[in-house]
PABA-515612 format. One record per residue (C-alpha): x, y, z; residue in three letters. Coordinates in steps of 0.25 Angstrom, whole numbers, plus 2048, in hexadecimal, padded with zeros to 3 digits. Layout:
N
XYZALA ...
//
This chain:
84
84BF7784AMET 84CF6B853MET 83FF6A85AARG 83FF5F864ILE 833F56869VAL 832F4E875GLU 82BF41874LEU 822F3E880VAL 81FF2E881PRO 810F2A887GLU 815F1D88DALA 821F1B893GLU 827F0E88BPHE 823F1687DTHR 82DF1286FASP 832F21870LEU 83BF1B864GLY 82EF1A85CLYS 826F25860LEU 830F2E85FLYS 833F2A850ASN 825F2C84EPHE 824F3A854TYR 830F3D84AVAL 82AF3883EASP 81FF3F841THR 825F4D844ILE 82DF4E83AILE 822F4982FGLN 818F53834SER 822F5F834LEU 826F5C826SER 818F5A821THR 817F68826MET 824F6D81DGLY 82DF6E829TYR 83CF67828VAL 83DF5C833ALA 847F52839GLU 849F4A844HIS 855F4B84DVAL 858F3E852ASP 85FF3F863GLN 859F31865SER 866F2C86AGLU 865F35876TYR 85CF31880TYR 858F3F884SER 852F40876TYR 84AF33877GLU 83DF3B877THR 841F46870LYS 83FF49860ILE 847F5385AILE 844F5884DVAL 84CF62844ASN 840F6B83ETHR 83FF78838ASN 830F7A83DALA 82AF8184APRO 828F7A857GLY 81AF7D856VAL 819F74849VAL 821F6984FVAL 818F6B85DASP 80AF69854GLN 811F5D84BVAL 814F56859ILE 807F5985FSER 7FEF54853ASP 7F6F49859PRO 7F7F4284BGLY 806F4284FASN 805F3C85EARG 805F2F860VAL 800F2986ELYS 80CF26874GLU 813F32874ALA 812F41872PHE 81DF4C86ECYS 821F59874VAL 828F6486DLEU 834F67876VAL 83CF7186ELYS 
//
């Protein structure tokens, strides 16, 4: 199932590409460690997906939400919110 995570930068001039790559790697690695299948679906060529991270995973939404809410998986420049 596709899970959509919205990246919310704290500062206006944050490098979104760098933050997005960090969160994609963190989400995929965390879910894989928990035994779930997860892969990033890259839609970065579309402007409307600039701050969205799309993950194809068999993990329930609550697990994805726990991963992105874990303080150990956050950086001070941004946080993530599970959209779907």
